[in-house]
Rosetta silent file (secondary structure, phi, psi, omega in degrees, C-alpha in Angstrom):
SEQUENCE: MAYSQPFPLAQAKAAQQHQPTYGPDLAVRLICPDCRDPNPNIIEEFGSGDLVCGSCGLVLGDRVVDTRSEWRTFANDEGDDPSRVGAASDPLMEGIEQLDTVISFRDGGSGIARELQRAASRSQSSRSERNILTAFRDISSWCDQFSLPKTISDIAKQLYKRSDEEKLLRGKPLDAVIAACIFIACRQAHVPRTFREICTLTHVSKKVLGQCYKALEQAFNLSPGATHNSNSSSTPTGPENLLVRYCNHLDLPANVQTICSDIIVTARKYGIADGRSPVSIAGGAIYFTCLLLGKSKSVRDISAVAGVSEGTIKLVYRLYYAEKEKLVNQEWIDEGKADMNRLPYDSTK
SCORE:     score description
SCORE:     0.000 S_00000001
   1 L     0.000  135.433 -178.059   19.859   64.113   26.875 S_00000001
   2 L   -71.744  148.059  176.657   22.134   61.107   27.013 S_00000001
   3 L   -69.860  144.433 -176.137   25.856   61.584   27.059 S_00000001
   4 L   -64.094  -36.551  176.042   27.563   60.795   23.769 S_00000001
   5 L  -126.849   94.884 -173.838   29.945   58.429   25.497 S_00000001
   6 L   -60.770  -35.804 -176.898   28.321   57.172   28.697 S_00000001
   7 L  -125.874   81.935  174.332   31.390   55.318   29.892 S_00000001
   8 L   -64.511  149.101 -177.805   34.664   57.025   28.837 S_00000001
   9 E   -87.851  124.429  176.693   37.706   54.890   29.400 S_00000001
  10 E   -99.185  106.801 -178.989   40.050   56.084   32.141 S_00000001
  11 L   -73.795  144.633  176.626   43.502   54.728   31.336 S_00000001
  12 L   -67.857  153.834 -176.399   45.778   53.807   34.195 S_00000001
  13 L   -67.010  -43.505 -178.854   48.710   56.144   34.807 S_00000001
  14 L  -108.482  106.834  179.923   51.344   53.495   34.428 S_00000001
  15 L   -79.890  147.694  179.299   50.694   51.239   31.484 S_00000001
  16 L   -71.514  136.074 -177.195   52.200   47.821   31.456 S_00000001
  17 L   -76.328  -38.193 -176.955   55.258   47.546   29.201 S_00000001
  18 L  -112.929   55.273  179.298   54.860   43.892   28.286 S_00000001
  19 L   -81.112  129.276 -179.987   51.107   43.716   28.010 S_00000001
  20 L   -68.615  144.110 -177.280   49.923   40.834   25.785 S_00000001
  21 L   -78.589  -19.155 -175.410   47.989   41.934   22.714 S_00000001
  22 L   -94.688   -6.735 -176.324   45.532   39.072   22.871 S_00000001
  23 L  -104.686  160.067  178.133   44.344   39.569   26.460 S_00000001
  24 L   -73.801  150.436  178.037   41.972   42.136   27.955 S_00000001
  25 L   -86.794  100.663 -177.091   43.357   45.218   29.666 S_00000001
  26 L   -74.931   -9.591  179.491   42.265   44.722   33.243 S_00000001
  27 L   -82.700   -8.771 -178.596   43.623   48.138   34.241 S_00000001
  28 L   -88.074  130.521  179.606   40.850   49.947   32.285 S_00000001
  29 E  -126.952  152.890  178.500   37.793   50.898   34.346 S_00000001
  30 E   -89.850  127.990 -177.716   34.487   52.537   33.464 S_00000001
  31 L  -133.336  166.960  174.247   33.971   55.913   35.188 S_00000001
  32 L   -77.173  132.799 -177.634   31.619   58.880   35.083 S_00000001
  33 L   -71.245  -11.643 -177.153   32.952   61.582   32.702 S_00000001
  34 L   -94.788  -57.651 -176.382   31.898   64.367   35.096 S_00000001
  35 L   -87.428  -15.625  177.801   33.044   63.419   38.585 S_00000001
  36 L    54.555   37.608  179.895   35.805   61.057   37.448 S_00000001
  37 L   -74.424  124.580 -178.764   35.261   58.854   40.456 S_00000001
  38 L   -64.628  -23.154  176.022   37.574   55.797   40.169 S_00000001
  39 L  -118.005   79.076 -172.120   34.864   53.687   41.861 S_00000001
  40 L   -70.098  150.292  177.027   31.686   54.891   40.151 S_00000001
  41 L  -112.548   88.606 -176.724   28.263   54.233   41.590 S_00000001
  42 E   -90.002  126.421 -177.515   26.095   53.651   38.516 S_00000001
  43 E  -113.969  135.489  176.830   22.370   53.363   39.272 S_00000001
  44 E   -97.648  111.822  177.340   19.769   51.938   36.883 S_00000001
  45 E   -92.279   93.734 -176.494   16.540   53.935   37.115 S_00000001
  46 L   -71.977  -23.575  178.573   14.060   51.472   35.629 S_00000001
  47 L   -64.786  -41.174  179.107   11.152   53.812   36.252 S_00000001
  48 L  -101.285  -10.916 -179.924   12.535   56.405   33.837 S_00000001
  49 L    75.532   34.210 -176.867   14.772   54.059   31.838 S_00000001
  50 E  -121.224  154.256  168.320   18.004   55.981   32.593 S_00000001
  51 E  -103.071  120.340 -172.401   21.513   55.179   33.775 S_00000001
  52 E  -123.455  138.807  173.711   22.460   57.746   36.423 S_00000001
  53 E   -75.258  125.382 -177.801   25.707   58.346   38.250 S_00000001
  54 L   -72.182  -14.595 -178.221   24.993   57.986   41.958 S_00000001
  55 L   -89.260  -47.606 -176.180   27.668   60.505   42.938 S_00000001
  56 L  -112.451  -11.505  178.617   26.886   63.532   40.745 S_00000001
  57 L    83.449   13.035 -179.447   23.501   62.652   39.198 S_00000001
  58 L   -74.660  133.953  177.668   24.662   62.812   35.574 S_00000001
  59 E   -79.627  118.192 -175.725   22.480   60.853   33.160 S_00000001
  60 E   -98.735  -18.085 -179.525   24.787   58.449   31.345 S_00000001
  61 E  -168.341  156.511  179.395   22.267   56.593   29.211 S_00000001
  62 E  -131.412  176.998 -179.716   18.576   56.293   28.428 S_00000001
  63 L    56.714   47.383  177.754   16.086   53.737   27.103 S_00000001
  64 L   -81.560  132.193  179.780   17.324   51.013   29.415 S_00000001
  65 L   -84.321  127.831  178.400   15.369   47.765   29.084 S_00000001
  66 L   -81.786  113.891 -178.367   14.100   46.388   32.378 S_00000001
  67 L   -95.912    5.152  179.993   15.023   42.691   32.461 S_00000001
  68 L   -80.262  174.262  178.289   13.491   41.999   35.844 S_00000001
  69 L   -65.569  148.532 -173.325   10.206   40.204   36.433 S_00000001
  70 L   -89.653   19.834  177.400    7.155   42.236   35.467 S_00000001
  71 L  -148.261  166.348  177.055    5.334   41.752   38.775 S_00000001
  72 L   -87.859  150.857  178.053    6.026   41.990   42.461 S_00000001
  73 L  -121.804  142.849  179.180    6.738   38.948   44.565 S_00000001
  74 L  -114.775   27.587  178.729    5.878   38.440   48.190 S_00000001
  75 L   -72.917  158.828  179.236    8.015   35.356   48.693 S_00000001
  76 L   -72.157  -29.409  179.836   10.149   35.019   51.781 S_00000001
  77 L   -73.248  149.292  179.291   13.287   34.572   49.710 S_00000001
  78 L   -79.338  157.826  178.969   15.103   37.659   48.564 S_00000001
  79 L    96.583  175.946 -178.987   15.358   38.582   44.905 S_00000001
  80 L   -77.250  154.128  178.091   12.971   38.465   41.992 S_00000001
  81 L   -80.308  116.909 -176.134   10.608   35.614   41.434 S_00000001
  82 L   -78.724   -4.120 -176.304   11.995   33.584   38.483 S_00000001
  83 L   -73.995  162.924  178.051    8.675   31.893   37.760 S_00000001
  84 L  -127.035  178.212 -171.287    6.452   32.736   34.818 S_00000001
  85 L   -99.347   66.715  174.522    2.737   32.561   34.185 S_00000001
  86 L   104.807  168.706 -178.908    2.256   29.165   32.595 S_00000001
  87 L   -82.053  176.635  178.818    3.859   26.992   29.975 S_00000001
  88 L   -67.385  152.083 -178.509    4.352   27.740   26.297 S_00000001
  89 L   -68.936  144.676 -179.989    1.264   27.738   24.115 S_00000001
  90 L   -96.392  120.048 -179.040    0.386   24.499   22.360 S_00000001
  91 H   -65.681  -20.751  178.491   -0.224   24.932   18.603 S_00000001
  92 H   -71.468  -22.424  179.637   -2.568   21.923   18.652 S_00000001
  93 H  -103.514   46.132 -179.126   -4.970   23.831   20.900 S_00000001
  94 L   -67.121  127.662 -179.619   -5.316   26.793   18.592 S_00000001
  95 L    82.784    3.107  179.894   -8.296   28.913   19.593 S_00000001
  96 L  -109.915  132.667  178.741   -8.781   27.012   22.869 S_00000001
  97 L   -66.747  125.610 -174.474   -8.209   28.705   26.185 S_00000001
  98 L  -104.076   -0.574  178.573   -5.264   26.964   27.830 S_00000001
  99 L  -107.405  124.889 -177.212   -5.377   28.647   31.256 S_00000001
 100 L  -105.094  148.593  173.888   -7.774   27.139   33.777 S_00000001
 101 L  -110.903  119.831 -177.999   -9.236   28.696   36.904 S_00000001
 102 L  -107.265  124.211 -179.690   -9.626   26.257   39.786 S_00000001
 103 L   -98.497  130.137 -178.985  -11.943   27.244   42.620 S_00000001
 104 L   -68.137  146.763  179.262  -11.176   25.794   46.031 S_00000001
 105 L   -89.894   -0.848 -179.718  -13.842   23.638   47.658 S_00000001
 106 L   -89.048  109.905  179.505  -12.998   24.936   51.144 S_00000001
 107 L  -134.640   16.178  179.617  -15.545   27.554   52.094 S_00000001
 108 L    72.476   19.873  179.353  -16.223   26.766   55.732 S_00000001
 109 L    80.572   12.429 -178.465  -19.424   24.902   54.937 S_00000001
 110 L   -82.749  -18.920 -179.339  -21.198   27.955   53.519 S_00000001
 111 L    83.742    4.712 -179.664  -21.770   26.405   50.080 S_00000001
 112 H   -70.213  -37.563 -177.790  -20.344   29.402   48.223 S_00000001
 113 H   -61.564  -38.073 -179.536  -17.573   27.348   46.621 S_00000001
 114 H   -65.715  -41.308  178.078  -20.089   24.985   45.014 S_00000001
 115 H   -65.499  -38.817  178.292  -22.029   27.867   43.507 S_00000001
 116 H   -66.534  -37.886  178.179  -18.819   29.433   42.205 S_00000001
 117 H   -64.758  -39.631  177.297  -17.772   26.128   40.660 S_00000001
 118 H   -64.868  -42.796  178.944  -21.105   25.830   38.864 S_00000001
 119 H   -64.584  -38.508  179.591  -20.843   29.383   37.561 S_00000001
 120 H   -67.957  -39.099  179.642  -17.272   28.774   36.399 S_00000001
 121 H   -65.938  -34.683  178.368  -18.232   25.541   34.613 S_00000001
 122 H   -71.036  -30.560 -178.143  -21.042   27.332   32.761 S_00000001
 123 H   -87.192   -6.998 -179.506  -18.705   30.108   31.667 S_00000001
 124 L   -74.824 -178.144 -176.274  -16.014   27.754   30.471 S_00000001
 125 L   -69.142  179.322 -176.198  -15.484   26.579   26.912 S_00000001
 126 L   -69.302  172.216 -177.509  -17.698   24.135   25.085 S_00000001
 127 H   -66.581  -38.415  179.902  -17.894   20.440   25.826 S_00000001
 128 H   -63.754  -39.686  178.187  -15.779   19.461   22.819 S_00000001
 129 H   -67.246  -38.208  177.180  -12.990   21.782   23.889 S_00000001
 130 H   -65.300  -36.793  177.909  -13.079   20.391   27.424 S_00000001
 131 H   -65.563  -38.626  178.579  -12.865   16.874   25.996 S_00000001
 132 H   -65.142  -43.987  178.501   -9.808   17.828   23.945 S_00000001
 133 H   -62.082  -42.074  178.498   -8.092   19.324   26.980 S_00000001
 134 H   -64.586  -42.882 -179.880   -8.876   16.223   29.026 S_00000001
 135 H   -64.710  -40.533  179.256   -7.653   13.916   26.267 S_00000001
 136 H   -64.344  -38.712  177.734   -4.412   15.848   25.839 S_00000001
 137 H   -66.164  -39.699  179.236   -3.722   15.652   29.561 S_00000001
 138 H   -67.087  -39.768  178.945   -4.370   11.900   29.567 S_00000001
 139 H   -62.594  -45.450  178.853   -2.126   11.367   26.536 S_00000001
 140 H   -63.058  -41.171 -178.904    0.739   13.257   28.169 S_00000001
 141 H   -66.069  -44.689 -178.752    0.252   11.398   31.450 S_00000001
 142 H   -69.191  -36.896  177.178    0.146    7.946   29.859 S_00000001
 143 H   -65.733  -36.285  175.861    3.142    8.636   27.643 S_00000001
 144 H   -66.936  -40.096  178.189    5.110    9.706   30.693 S_00000001
 145 H   -66.208  -30.874 -178.605    4.109    6.533   32.538 S_00000001
 146 L   -91.629    3.197 -179.650    5.139    4.454   29.529 S_00000001
 147 L    57.325   42.907  178.110    8.480    6.343   29.154 S_00000001
 148 L   -96.617  144.956 -179.056    7.584    7.414   25.630 S_00000001
 149 L   -68.369  166.040 -178.191    9.254   10.463   24.050 S_00000001
 150 H   -66.253  -25.336  178.550    7.421   13.726   23.464 S_00000001
 151 H   -59.766  -43.530  179.230    7.360   13.033   19.715 S_00000001
 152 H   -66.989  -38.611  177.453    4.930   10.163   20.235 S_00000001
 153 H   -61.333  -41.874  179.594    2.806   12.292   22.555 S_00000001
 154 H   -66.724  -40.514  178.616    2.551   15.019   19.889 S_00000001
 155 H   -64.326  -42.482  179.263    1.638   12.505   17.152 S_00000001
 156 H   -63.340  -36.895  177.836   -1.036   10.951   19.374 S_00000001
 157 H   -66.530  -40.180  177.721   -2.500   14.396   20.072 S_00000001
 158 H   -63.465  -42.453  178.938   -2.646   15.182   16.368 S_00000001
 159 H   -63.880  -41.673 -179.743   -4.405   11.886   15.660 S_00000001
 160 H   -67.002  -39.205 -179.356   -6.929   12.449   18.424 S_00000001
 161 H   -64.977  -40.360  178.103   -7.672   16.000   17.302 S_00000001
 162 H   -65.625  -42.529  179.239   -8.301   14.862   13.737 S_00000001
 163 H   -66.029  -32.633  178.400  -10.547   12.024   14.881 S_00000001
 164 H   -73.490  -39.269  179.795  -12.476   14.412   17.115 S_00000001
 165 H   -67.636  -37.601 -177.611  -12.910   17.010   14.370 S_00000001
 166 L   -92.155    1.406  176.921  -14.073   14.427   11.816 S_00000001
 167 L    54.276   50.153 -176.188  -16.254   12.532   14.351 S_00000001
 168 L   -79.504  -35.527 -174.540  -14.673    9.211   13.410 S_00000001
 169 L  -121.183   49.665  179.364  -15.184    7.363   16.696 S_00000001
 170 L   -68.720  129.999 -179.179  -18.403    8.848   17.998 S_00000001
 171 L    94.940  -12.505  177.602  -19.783    6.732   20.833 S_00000001
 172 L   -81.169  150.035  177.867  -16.481    5.007   21.622 S_00000001
 173 L   -61.908  146.554 -178.299  -14.985    5.394   25.122 S_00000001
 174 H   -62.898  -40.203 -179.298  -12.483    8.195   25.473 S_00000001
 175 H   -63.216  -36.919 -179.774   -9.850    5.892   26.951 S_00000001
 176 H   -68.215  -39.617  178.943  -10.134    3.517   23.994 S_00000001
 177 H   -65.729  -42.748  179.101   -9.691    6.324   21.445 S_00000001
 178 H   -64.327  -41.860  179.475   -6.658    7.670   23.305 S_00000001
 179 H   -62.250  -40.686  178.424   -5.154    4.186   23.547 S_00000001
 180 H   -65.487  -39.377  178.169   -5.593    3.648   19.789 S_00000001
 181 H   -64.258  -40.813  178.449   -3.946    7.012   19.047 S_00000001
 182 H   -66.205  -39.750  179.462   -0.969    6.142   21.249 S_00000001
 183 H   -63.512  -44.764  179.188   -0.660    2.723   19.597 S_00000001
 184 H   -67.084  -38.278  178.771   -0.666    4.235   16.091 S_00000001
 185 H   -62.770  -38.579  176.992    1.793    6.953   17.181 S_00000001
 186 H   -64.545  -39.274  177.720    4.189    4.274   18.431 S_00000001
 187 H   -64.901  -43.364 -177.016    3.945    2.484   15.082 S_00000001
 188 H   -69.642  -33.232 -179.393    4.570    5.666   13.119 S_00000001
 189 L   -88.007    7.408  179.840    7.548    6.720   15.246 S_00000001
 190 L    57.986   37.818  172.282    9.095    3.229   14.946 S_00000001
 191 L  -122.561   74.695 -168.052    8.823    2.683   18.711 S_00000001
 192 L   -67.563  140.176  171.322    6.581   -0.387   18.602 S_00000001
 193 L  -130.696  141.701 -176.727    4.388   -1.372   21.537 S_00000001
 194 L   -80.234  164.885  177.258    2.171   -4.424   21.574 S_00000001
 195 H   -59.792  -39.956 -177.394   -1.577   -4.467   22.080 S_00000001
 196 H   -64.747  -38.450  179.469   -1.106   -6.138   25.432 S_00000001
 197 H   -67.170  -41.428  178.276    1.246   -3.412   26.659 S_00000001
 198 H   -66.526  -40.157  178.602   -1.143   -0.651   25.615 S_00000001
 199 H   -65.093  -38.451  177.916   -4.071   -2.471   27.228 S_00000001
 200 H   -66.181  -36.257 -179.263   -2.135   -2.901   30.464 S_00000001
 201 H   -71.600  -46.934 -172.220   -1.254    0.770   30.508 S_00000001
 202 H   -96.946   -6.882 -178.734   -4.685    2.191   29.674 S_00000001
 203 L    59.533   37.840  176.963   -6.894   -0.576   31.143 S_00000001
 204 L  -107.057  139.080 -179.965   -8.782   -0.835   27.842 S_00000001
 205 L   -65.951  151.060 -177.881   -9.979   -4.202   26.576 S_00000001
 206 H   -65.671  -32.987 -179.495   -8.179   -5.636   23.586 S_00000001
 207 H   -66.446  -47.935 -179.434  -11.412   -5.931   21.598 S_00000001
 208 H   -67.158  -38.876  178.251  -12.376   -2.266   21.936 S_00000001
 209 H   -62.790  -40.313  178.585   -8.802   -1.153   21.279 S_00000001
 210 H   -65.143  -37.788  178.334   -8.711   -3.220   18.095 S_00000001
 211 H   -64.282  -45.615  179.216  -11.975   -1.705   16.867 S_00000001
 212 H   -66.021  -38.260  179.874  -10.741    1.849   17.400 S_00000001
 213 H   -64.509  -45.124  179.871   -7.389    1.041   15.840 S_00000001
 214 H   -64.251  -39.379 -179.925   -8.942   -0.425   12.685 S_00000001
 215 H   -65.048  -43.051  179.509  -11.313    2.525   12.318 S_00000001
 216 H   -69.148  -37.961 -178.921   -8.500    5.078   12.606 S_00000001
 217 H   -64.927  -39.625  178.416   -6.213    3.111   10.312 S_00000001
 218 H   -73.681  -37.081 -178.458   -8.834    2.981    7.573 S_00000001
 219 H   -69.129  -39.747 -177.455   -9.922    6.596    8.016 S_00000001
 220 H   -93.994   -1.608 -179.853   -6.394    8.026    7.896 S_00000001
 221 L    54.616   49.733 -177.856   -5.120    5.485    5.332 S_00000001
 222 L   -91.824  137.663  173.271   -2.214    4.652    7.603 S_00000001
 223 L   -99.246  132.259 -177.703    0.224    1.892    6.788 S_00000001
 224 L   -58.566  129.483  178.745    1.580    0.083    9.857 S_00000001
 225 L    87.090   -3.808  179.903    5.103    1.205   10.644 S_00000001
 226 L   -78.130  146.974  179.842    5.033    4.192    8.285 S_00000001
 227 L   -72.704  158.200 -175.800    6.428    7.462    9.527 S_00000001
 228 L   -75.132  -14.905 -179.578    4.069   10.304   10.272 S_00000001
 229 L  -115.997   22.386 -179.155    5.712   12.575    7.702 S_00000001
 230 L  -136.122  140.211  179.434    6.129   10.063    4.904 S_00000001
 231 L   -92.929   -6.694 -178.858    3.625    8.603    2.498 S_00000001
 232 L   -76.442  137.592  179.445    5.754    5.579    1.666 S_00000001
 233 L   -85.072  156.024  177.911    4.583    2.328    3.102 S_00000001
 234 L  -138.208  171.211 -178.780    6.850   -0.041    4.979 S_00000001
 235 L   -68.396  151.079  178.749    6.651   -3.532    6.333 S_00000001
 236 L   -62.260  164.078 -178.668    4.682   -4.086    9.526 S_00000001
 237 L   -63.332  120.996 -178.169    6.459   -4.106   12.847 S_00000001
 238 L   -98.556  172.897 -179.612    8.360   -7.378   13.082 S_00000001
 239 H   -65.149  -25.492  179.409    9.705   -9.285   16.078 S_00000001
 240 H   -67.542  -22.080  176.642   13.212   -7.974   15.463 S_00000001
 241 H   -75.537  -16.669  179.040   11.960   -4.487   16.354 S_00000001
 242 H   -92.115   -7.554 -174.687   10.972   -5.742   19.802 S_00000001
 243 H   -68.760  -30.868 -175.516   14.356   -7.242   20.608 S_00000001
 244 H   -60.446  -50.208 -178.559   15.939   -3.978   21.768 S_00000001
 245 H   -70.026  -41.244 -177.709   13.631   -3.525   24.746 S_00000001
 246 H   -64.294  -44.036  179.732   13.415   -7.201   25.590 S_00000001
 247 H   -67.887  -34.075  177.114   17.195   -7.696   25.581 S_00000001
 248 H   -67.401  -41.120  178.384   17.704   -4.549   27.633 S_00000001
 249 H   -66.882  -28.673  179.551   15.216   -5.726   30.253 S_00000001
 250 L   -89.655    0.062  179.979   16.959   -9.109   30.362 S_00000001
 251 L    57.603   45.647  178.474   20.441   -7.505   30.684 S_00000001
 252 L   -95.832  147.301  179.176   21.738   -9.358   27.644 S_00000001
 253 L   -67.879  168.938 -174.556   24.867   -8.194   25.780 S_00000001
 254 H   -67.631  -32.118 -177.927   24.667   -6.522   22.397 S_00000001
 255 H   -66.901  -26.340  177.594   25.890   -9.571   20.446 S_00000001
 256 H   -66.283  -42.643  179.841   22.848  -11.560   21.614 S_00000001
 257 H   -64.963  -40.421 -179.189   20.503   -9.009   20.070 S_00000001
 258 H   -65.224  -47.462 -178.967   22.456   -8.971   16.781 S_00000001
 259 H   -67.599  -38.460  178.861   22.556  -12.754   16.409 S_00000001
 260 H   -63.752  -38.553  177.967   18.930  -13.094   17.501 S_00000001
 261 H   -65.312  -40.565  177.569   17.858  -10.591   14.851 S_00000001
 262 H   -64.131  -36.964  179.401   19.749  -12.520   12.170 S_00000001
 263 H   -66.446  -40.679  179.374   18.069  -15.744   13.284 S_00000001
 264 H   -64.476  -43.246  179.610   14.608  -14.177   13.050 S_00000001
 265 H   -64.183  -41.232  178.574   15.302  -12.820    9.557 S_00000001
 266 H   -66.125  -39.262  178.575   16.619  -16.215    8.403 S_00000001
 267 H   -64.809  -37.709  176.581   13.607  -17.999    9.903 S_00000001
 268 H   -65.928  -34.907  179.449   11.253  -15.661    8.049 S_00000001
 269 H   -63.231  -40.307 -179.169   13.150  -16.392    4.828 S_00000001
 270 L   -92.225    2.428  177.795   12.540  -20.138    5.194 S_00000001
 271 L    74.542   24.848 -179.349    8.998  -19.688    6.516 S_00000001
 272 L   -82.322  131.357  178.803    9.786  -21.064    9.976 S_00000001
 273 L    63.458   28.773  175.924    7.211  -20.163   12.654 S_00000001
 274 L   -68.307  143.491 -179.153    5.103  -18.230   10.161 S_00000001
 275 L    95.111  -13.550  176.679    1.717  -17.215   11.508 S_00000001
 276 L   -80.578  155.633 -179.941    2.960  -16.694   15.052 S_00000001
 277 L   -70.384  152.828  178.691    2.640  -13.296   16.699 S_00000001
 278 H   -58.424  -34.229 -179.760    5.736  -11.045   16.731 S_00000001
 279 H   -67.114  -41.837  179.404    5.850  -11.188   20.525 S_00000001
 280 H   -65.320  -42.599  179.823    5.883  -15.004   20.533 S_00000001
 281 H   -65.374  -41.026  179.443    8.583  -15.149   17.857 S_00000001
 282 H   -63.433  -44.006  178.846   10.717  -12.601   19.707 S_00000001
 283 H   -64.849  -44.639  178.672   10.457  -14.519   22.982 S_00000001
 284 H   -65.798  -37.202  179.256   11.203  -17.887   21.364 S_00000001
 285 H   -67.891  -38.244  177.365   14.114  -16.480   19.364 S_00000001
 286 H   -63.958  -41.782  178.562   15.665  -14.934   22.482 S_00000001
 287 H   -64.579  -42.720  178.252   15.390  -18.276   24.289 S_00000001
 288 H   -63.281  -43.582 -177.930   16.920  -20.105   21.322 S_00000001
 289 H   -68.832  -39.876  179.377   19.775  -17.588   21.035 S_00000001
 290 H   -62.614  -41.659  176.641   20.561  -17.599   24.759 S_00000001
 291 H   -67.397  -37.287 -179.349   20.918  -21.383   24.752 S_00000001
 292 H   -65.777  -37.440 -177.723   22.964  -21.248   21.553 S_00000001
 293 H   -95.047   -1.990  178.428   25.409  -18.715   22.996 S_00000001
 294 L    79.316   27.299  177.798   25.488  -20.149   26.482 S_00000001
 295 L   -94.308  128.994 -175.619   23.678  -17.263   28.210 S_00000001
 296 L   -84.381   97.758  173.697   21.768  -18.314   31.284 S_00000001
 297 L  -136.490  123.100 -176.865   18.232  -16.997   30.906 S_00000001
 298 L   -80.095  162.935  177.878   15.289  -19.060   31.999 S_00000001
 299 H   -65.894  -32.051  179.929   12.015  -19.360   30.160 S_00000001
 300 H   -65.096  -41.145  179.120   10.264  -17.748   33.124 S_00000001
 301 H   -65.108  -44.117  179.691   12.376  -14.579   32.874 S_00000001
 302 H   -66.100  -37.603  178.877   11.797  -14.267   29.131 S_00000001
 303 H   -64.341  -39.005  179.604    8.083  -14.918   29.592 S_00000001
 304 H   -67.275  -34.834 -178.954    7.800  -12.149   32.190 S_00000001
 305 H   -78.534  -44.665 -176.446    9.510   -9.623   29.917 S_00000001
 306 H   -77.918  -23.627  179.630    7.804  -10.581   26.640 S_00000001
 307 L    79.950   25.909  176.292    4.373  -11.048   28.185 S_00000001
 308 L  -123.647  163.471 -177.409    3.704  -14.471   26.643 S_00000001
 309 L   -73.750  159.094  178.630    3.323  -17.870   28.254 S_00000001
 310 H   -66.028  -34.827  178.051    6.220  -20.244   28.752 S_00000001
 311 H   -63.568  -36.839  178.636    4.506  -22.845   26.572 S_00000001
 312 H   -66.908  -40.358  178.734    4.352  -20.427   23.643 S_00000001
 313 H   -64.264  -42.085  179.396    8.060  -19.650   23.951 S_00000001
 314 H   -68.000  -31.788  177.926    8.929  -23.364   24.037 S_00000001
 315 H   -64.599  -45.215  177.031    6.704  -23.985   21.008 S_00000001
 316 H   -65.188  -36.561  178.484    8.640  -21.419   18.932 S_00000001
 317 H   -62.546  -41.434  178.949   11.875  -22.865   20.275 S_00000001
 318 H   -63.981  -35.981  176.944   10.912  -26.368   19.047 S_00000001
 319 H   -66.895  -38.003  177.178   10.182  -24.967   15.594 S_00000001
 320 H   -71.950  -36.544 -178.714   13.592  -23.294   15.535 S_00000001
 321 H   -65.292  -35.057 -179.365   15.315  -26.392   16.923 S_00000001
 322 H   -66.659  -24.592 -179.737   13.929  -28.543   14.103 S_00000001
 323 L  -119.902   36.990 -174.821   15.587  -26.235   11.544 S_00000001
 324 H   -66.812  -29.847  179.074   18.680  -25.287   13.530 S_00000001
 325 H   -65.229  -30.802  178.414   21.081  -26.140   10.700 S_00000001
 326 H   -80.505  -28.081 -173.928   19.444  -23.489    8.541 S_00000001
 327 H   -87.885  -33.276 -175.110   19.288  -20.857   11.270 S_00000001
 328 L   -86.419  125.081  178.740   22.755  -21.105   12.808 S_00000001
 329 L   -77.361  137.917 -178.868   25.498  -19.440   10.800 S_00000001
 330 H   -66.041  -28.323  179.401   28.669  -21.486   10.425 S_00000001
 331 H   -65.119  -33.864  178.153   30.784  -18.395   11.117 S_00000001
 332 H   -64.468  -37.457  179.401   29.372  -18.162   14.626 S_00000001
 333 H   -71.541  -41.315 -179.858   30.483  -21.713   15.310 S_00000001
 334 H   -65.192  -34.811  179.732   33.945  -21.164   13.795 S_00000001
 335 L   -80.243   -5.000  179.050   34.463  -18.038   15.894 S_00000001
 336 L    83.257    8.906  180.000   33.496  -19.890   19.052 S_00000001
 337 L   -78.174  -40.503 -173.489   30.410  -17.792   19.734 S_00000001
 338 L  -119.007  154.354  176.467   27.812  -20.513   19.189 S_00000001
 339 L  -148.515  114.818 -176.855   27.624  -24.216   19.888 S_00000001
 340 H   -70.576  -14.828  176.318   24.654  -26.262   18.726 S_00000001
 341 H   -69.638  -16.665  177.870   25.425  -28.908   21.349 S_00000001
 342 H   -78.120  -13.838 -178.158   24.119  -26.446   23.936 S_00000001
 343 L   -79.736  112.436  179.558   20.640  -26.629   22.399 S_00000001
 344 L   -80.679  154.278  177.352   18.610  -29.171   24.389 S_00000001
 345 L   -87.089  124.794 -178.048   15.874  -31.197   22.776 S_00000001
 346 L  -105.398  111.237 -177.261   12.454  -30.221   24.102 S_00000001
 347 L  -100.958    7.085 -179.890    9.994  -33.045   23.741 S_00000001
 348 L   -70.423  145.692 -179.259    7.132  -31.430   25.695 S_00000001
 349 L  -113.087    0.000    0.000    3.885  -31.040   23.793 S_00000001
């Protein structure tokens, strides 16, 4: 039977006269109520779940929870093994076995490993479940390579699982379906990536990626740029949404991005450079803004970051230069930030 008070308080003989009321009493120690040893030796018996005094054997408490690891470790280091048996369960793989058994191929040339691998493959889950596991691993790997947050990875997994359950893209390559899911997830999470960037990452042709993207967009009734938890539609991803990454890669200050975004919005208002791709407009606007503000960035550097040709950037620049009076705010000139005399005339065709 457990003691009613396992650790009675043994007060010190001489109490402090000016002890602060807000601080702990460091003179109080926990002792065994039987032997009254000032330095008690309390032992935790995890086998029986008791707290026992090591000096007299009195049981001081019962039902002790064992917080140590639930298995033995044979590591060279001392102490318990802090590792656990796998990651947290994924709710997207409900009903799918998430722990794999890998059989080594080293068997000394006896051929036993090959037979065991065949037996294990036959006993594993169905082909569709194996495809889902493979697709989820590829999505996580590609998102990590592309420095995308886990939110986009989860959205892409949800899109792929729905497309697999409804057999929307039967016969399409697995890489193309995964690439389309990642592209749509980036649009929904407002982290836009261009077709060219997704194709470079996944090595999928632009034609096949476009086919898978259109099929998923029509099947799920997705509006470009809409959030994954909202039914309201929004405008498609514009070039101003690409400026953050491009300006960061070019090491441009924050005011360049702000002014460049205002120039793009004003150009759209007047219909300047309409019909051009967002990537081309973003590259040309950055080049126009850098010259306007006196920032030294060459067309080659902007072309390498934006992924468009130098001729395309200069073409957008010429369209902006022809309407520079409409695009440049007079306040920028009055504040000394901008100077239209820095804009050179580009007569190349």
